C-alpha positions in Angstrom: -1.0 28.4 -82.4 -2.7 24.9 -82.4 -1.7 22.1 -80.0 0.6 19.4 -81.4 -0.1 15.8 -82.4 1.8 12.9 -80.9 3.7 12.5 -84.3 4.6 16.2 -84.1 5.6 16.0 -80.4 8.1 13.0 -81.1 9.6 14.6 -84.3 10.2 17.8 -82.4 11.7 15.9 -79.3 14.1 14.0 -81.7 15.0 17.5 -83.2 15.6 18.9 -79.8 18.1 16.1 -78.9 20.3 16.8 -82.0 23.3 17.5 -79.9 22.9 14.0 -78.2 22.8 12.2 -81.5 25.7 13.9 -82.9 27.8 13.0 -79.9 26.5 9.5 -79.3 27.2 8.5 -83.2 30.7 10.2 -82.8 31.5 8.3 -79.9 30.3 4.7 -81.3 32.0 5.3 -84.6 35.3 6.2 -82.9 34.9 3.3 -80.2 34.2 0.6 -82.9 37.1 1.9 -85.1 39.7 1.6 -82.4 38.0 -1.0 -80.3 40.9 -3.5 -80.6 43.2 -1.2 -78.8 40.8 0.0 -76.0 41.0 -3.1 -73.7 37.9 -4.1 -72.1 36.1 -1.1 -73.2 36.7 -2.0 -76.8 35.7 -5.6 -76.1 32.4 -4.2 -75.0 31.4 -3.5 -78.6 31.4 -7.3 -79.2 28.4 -7.6 -76.9 25.1 -6.6 -78.4 23.7 -6.4 -74.8 26.5 -4.1 -73.8 26.4 -2.0 -76.8 22.5 -1.3 -76.1 23.4 -0.6 -72.6 26.3 1.8 -73.7 24.0 3.6 -76.0 21.5 4.2 -73.4 23.6 5.4 -70.8 25.6 7.6 -73.0 22.3 8.9 -74.4 21.6 10.3 -71.0 25.2 11.3 -70.1 25.1 13.6 -73.3 21.7 14.8 -72.3 23.0 15.9 -69.0 25.9 17.5 -70.6 24.1 19.5 -73.3 20.9 20.0 -71.4 21.2 23.8 -71.8 20.8 23.2 -75.6 18.1 20.7 -75.4 15.6 22.4 -72.8 13.0 24.5 -74.4 12.1 26.5 -71.4 13.6 27.2 -68.0 12.8 24.3 -65.8 11.7 26.5 -63.0 9.6 28.9 -65.2 5.8 29.1 -65.0 3.9 29.9 -68.1 0.3 31.4 -67.5 -2.6 28.9 -68.5 -0.4 25.6 -68.6 -1.0 24.2 -65.3 -1.2 20.4 -65.9 -1.5 21.2 -69.5 -1.4 17.9 -71.8 1.5 17.0 -74.0 2.0 19.3 -77.1 0.0 22.3 -75.6 0.6 25.6 -77.2 1.5 28.7 -75.2 -1.5 30.9 -74.6 0.6 33.9 -75.5 3.3 33.7 -77.9 6.5 35.5 -76.9 9.7 36.1 -79.1 12.4 33.8 -78.3 10.3 31.7 -76.1 9.5 28.0 -77.4 6.0 27.7 -78.6 5.0 24.6 -77.1 5.2 22.4 -73.9 6.2 19.2 -75.7 5.4 16.9 -72.8 2.9 19.3 -71.2 3.0 21.3 -67.9 3.1 20.2 -64.1 0.9 21.3 -61.3 2.8 24.5 -61.2 2.5 25.1 -64.9 6.4 24.3 -65.5 7.5 22.5 -68.7 7.7 18.9 -67.9 10.2 18.1 -70.9 12.7 20.6 -69.9 12.5 19.5 -66.3 13.0 16.1 -67.3 16.1 16.8 -69.6 17.7 18.9 -66.6 16.9 16.2 -64.3 19.5 14.0 -66.0 22.2 16.6 -65.3 21.3 16.6 -61.6 21.4 12.7 -61.4 24.6 12.3 -63.3 26.3 15.0 -61.5 25.8 13.2 -58.0 25.6 9.4 -58.7 28.8 8.6 -60.6 31.0 10.9 -58.5 29.7 9.6 -55.2 30.2 6.1 -56.4 33.5 6.8 -57.3 34.3 8.3 -53.7 32.5 5.2 -52.1 35.1 2.9 -54.4 38.0 5.0 -53.2 36.8 4.3 -49.4 36.0 0.7 -50.2 39.3 -0.2 -52.2 41.5 1.8 -49.7 40.1 -0.2 -46.7 39.2 -3.5 -48.4 42.9 -4.2 -49.8 44.7 -4.4 -46.4 41.9 -6.1 -44.7 41.9 -8.8 -47.3 45.6 -9.0 -47.7 46.8 -8.8 -44.1 43.7 -10.5 -42.6 44.0 -10.9 -38.6 42.8 -8.2 -36.3 42.6 -5.4 -39.0 40.3 -7.4 -41.0 38.2 -8.3 -37.9 37.9 -4.6 -37.0 37.2 -3.3 -40.3 34.7 -6.1 -41.2 32.9 -5.4 -37.9 32.2 -1.8 -38.7 31.2 -2.6 -42.3 28.8 -5.3 -41.2 27.4 -2.8 -38.3 26.4 -0.2 -41.3 25.0 -3.0 -43.7 22.9 -4.4 -40.5 20.8 -1.2 -40.8 18.2 -1.0 -43.5 19.7 1.0 -46.4 16.6 3.2 -47.2 16.0 4.1 -43.7 19.7 4.8 -42.9 19.8 6.9 -46.0 16.7 8.7 -45.0 18.0 9.4 -41.6 21.4 10.8 -42.9 19.6 13.5 -44.9 16.7 14.5 -42.6 17.2 18.3 -41.2 17.4 16.9 -37.5 20.7 15.1 -38.4 22.0 17.7 -40.5 21.7 20.2 -37.8 23.7 18.0 -35.5 26.7 18.5 -38.1 27.3 14.7 -38.6 27.1 14.9 -42.4 30.2 17.5 -42.1 32.1 14.9 -39.8 31.3 12.1 -42.2 32.6 14.5 -45.0 35.7 15.3 -43.1 36.6 11.6 -42.8 35.3 10.1 -46.1 36.6 12.7 -48.6 40.1 12.3 -47.1 40.1 8.8 -48.8 40.7 9.5 -52.3 43.8 11.8 -51.2 45.0 8.7 -49.0 44.5 6.2 -51.9 46.3 8.2 -54.7 49.1 9.1 -52.3 49.6 5.6 -51.5 49.4 4.5 -55.0 52.1 6.8 -56.2 54.2 6.2 -53.2 54.3 2.4 -53.8 54.7 2.7 -57.6 57.5 5.2 -57.7 59.2 4.3 -54.0 62.6 3.6 -55.7 62.5 6.9 -57.7 62.3 9.6 -55.1 62.2 12.7 -57.5 59.3 11.3 -59.4 57.6 10.0 -56.3 57.9 13.5 -54.5 56.5 15.3 -57.7 53.6 13.1 -57.9 52.9 13.2 -54.2 53.3 17.1 -54.1 50.9 17.5 -56.8 48.2 14.9 -55.2 48.4 16.7 -52.0 48.1 20.2 -53.5 45.1 19.4 -55.6 43.6 16.7 -53.3 43.8 19.0 -50.0 42.6 21.9 -52.0 39.3 20.1 -53.3 39.0 18.5 -50.0 38.9 21.9 -48.1 36.0 23.2 -50.6 34.1 20.0 -50.6 34.2 19.0 -46.9 34.1 22.5 -45.6 33.2 24.8 -48.3 36.6 26.5 -47.4 38.1 27.0 -50.8 39.0 30.6 -51.1 39.0 30.6 -54.9 35.6 29.0 -54.9 36.3 26.2 -57.6 35.4 23.3 -55.2 32.2 23.7 -53.1 28.9 21.9 -52.2 25.8 23.6 -50.8 24.7 22.1 -47.7 21.9 19.9 -49.3 24.1 18.4 -51.8 26.6 17.7 -49.4 24.2 15.7 -47.3 23.0 13.6 -50.2 26.5 12.9 -51.4 27.9 12.0 -48.1 25.0 9.7 -47.5 25.5 7.8 -50.8 29.3 7.5 -50.1 28.5 6.3 -46.5 25.9 3.7 -47.4 27.8 2.1 -50.5 31.2 2.2 -48.9 30.7 -1.0 -46.8 29.6 -3.2 -49.6 32.3 -2.2 -51.7 34.8 -2.7 -48.9 33.4 -6.5 -48.7 33.6 -7.0 -52.3 37.3 -5.9 -52.6 38.1 -7.8 -49.5 36.6 -10.9 -50.9 38.5 -10.5 -54.1 42.0 -9.7 -52.6 41.5 -12.9 -50.3 41.1 -15.1 -53.6 43.9 -13.3 -55.5 46.6 -13.0 -52.8 47.2 -16.8 -53.2 48.2 -16.5 -56.9 51.6 -16.8 -58.3 52.1 -13.3 -59.5 51.6 -12.2 -55.9 54.3 -14.9 -54.7 56.5 -13.7 -57.5 56.3 -10.1 -56.3 57.0 -11.0 -52.7 59.9 -13.0 -53.9 61.1 -9.7 -55.8 61.0 -8.0 -52.6 58.3 -5.7 -53.5 56.2 -4.0 -50.4 52.7 -5.1 -49.7 51.2 -1.9 -50.8 52.7 -2.3 -54.2 51.6 -5.9 -54.5 47.9 -4.7 -53.7 47.8 -1.7 -55.8 49.9 -2.7 -58.7 49.4 -6.6 -59.0 46.3 -7.6 -57.1 44.0 -4.5 -57.8 44.5 -4.5 -61.7 43.5 -8.1 -61.8 40.4 -7.4 -59.9 39.2 -4.7 -62.4 36.7 -6.8 -64.2 34.3 -7.6 -61.1 34.8 -4.0 -59.8 34.1 -2.2 -63.2 30.8 -4.3 -63.4 29.9 -3.4 -59.7 30.6 0.2 -60.4 28.0 0.4 -63.0 25.4 -1.4 -61.1 26.1 0.7 -58.1 25.6 3.9 -60.2 22.2 2.4 -61.0 21.4 1.6 -57.2 22.6 5.2 -56.4 20.2 6.6 -59.1 17.2 4.8 -57.6 18.3 5.9 -54.2 18.5 9.5 -55.2 15.1 9.2 -57.0 13.8 7.7 -53.6 15.2 10.7 -51.8 13.4 13.1 -53.9 10.2 11.3 -54.0 10.3 11.8 -50.2 11.1 15.4 -50.5 14.7 14.8 -49.2 16.6 15.6 -52.6 18.8 18.4 -53.2 16.3 21.0 -53.1 12.6 21.2 -53.1 12.4 23.0 -56.6 15.1 20.9 -58.0 14.2 19.0 -61.4 15.6 15.9 -60.2 13.6 13.0 -61.2 12.5 11.9 -57.9 11.0 15.1 -56.8 9.4 15.6 -60.2 7.8 12.2 -60.0 6.6 12.9 -56.5 5.0 16.3 -57.7 3.3 14.5 -60.5 1.7 11.4 -58.5 -0.4 13.5 -56.6 -2.5 14.2 -59.8 -1.8 10.7 -61.4 -5.2 9.5 -62.2 -6.2 12.7 -63.9 -2.7 13.8 -65.4 -0.2 11.1 -65.7 2.3 12.6 -68.0 4.2 14.9 -65.4 5.1 11.8 -63.4 5.5 9.3 -66.4 8.3 11.3 -68.4 10.5 11.4 -65.4 9.8 7.8 -64.2 10.5 6.5 -67.7 13.8 8.5 -67.8 14.8 6.9 -64.6 13.8 3.5 -65.5 15.7 3.7 -68.7 18.9 4.9 -67.3 18.9 2.3 -64.5 18.2 -0.2 -67.4 21.0 0.8 -69.5 23.4 0.6 -66.6 22.3 -2.9 -65.9 22.8 -3.9 -69.4 26.1 -2.2 -69.6 27.2 -4.2 -66.6 26.1 -7.6 -68.1 27.9 -6.8 -71.2 31.1 -5.7 -69.2 30.6 -9.1 -67.2 30.4 -11.1 -70.2 33.6 -9.6 -71.9 35.5 -9.7 -68.6 35.0 -13.4 -68.2 36.7 -14.0 -71.7 39.6 -11.7 -70.6 
């Protein structure tokens, strides 16, 4: 079997990504067709920059979802004779049911670079958006009352936020995931505190909204508490008896670190927005109607702050992606053999001058995802200003 030319390599990679092309085309067509009914998301398709960013981001999202269909080899499998093999190398021994080539070559352990790059998208996108969402829950839950009430509460919360922000982010992130810190149990204690905030947020949200309708309020609160505390026990303490919610220790360390590092910045953004919006007429109207402070914060102020927060959410996923790549590069990722982009880049850099392809493929993937998130945020910002 002969090695592939670059034209054949590109053609075969395009063919391997067929589930992504189908899903991306369907998503764009449906979104454009109904964009006038989809609010800010629909308006995004009036922005060329936003559309480009959206397509890049969704390409990697669908790649992560359909990774099992796209990969050509097991990302951890090693093939004899393909150590640092150049792109397009054919397998030395053809085996039935095994793809015949390494499309992007092999790494220093003879693993398929293409498959590791594809599976790395799943690893990154399974952590970055969820961890960023948790950070937003913490930041919003604390930032709303700090900005609305002010006074001593604002002073205390701002002091702790500034205390965390005063520490170098990369160094703080690095310390939180080191084995020495992990052995102290600090990540578990942080998880016990931080993972409660989504439950607190949704309970407060439903209580404020349906306070005058006790049956509906009790129903929503009951569902939130059952599901929330069930997930909390599994994610924070790995104590879910059904095994639905769980995190291995390495993933928990990384996840908690992302939430802890990002929460103070989100807190300051929300606090600043609330301090500006609480003087608006619709807030005064709500106070005149006798609405409670949490109803005004969650159902009057927060919806009107959605534009900046959505933009920051997209940007923060990009920052988190870079941080995860940095951790993997330093060998502090989810696991040493994980195909995440950071550790793959680190593996490839050791022979970068002689065999650049093992490091270039994940580096370009990481760069393109962050670029797409930044372009998407720019498009959302542009359209939210017209809102």
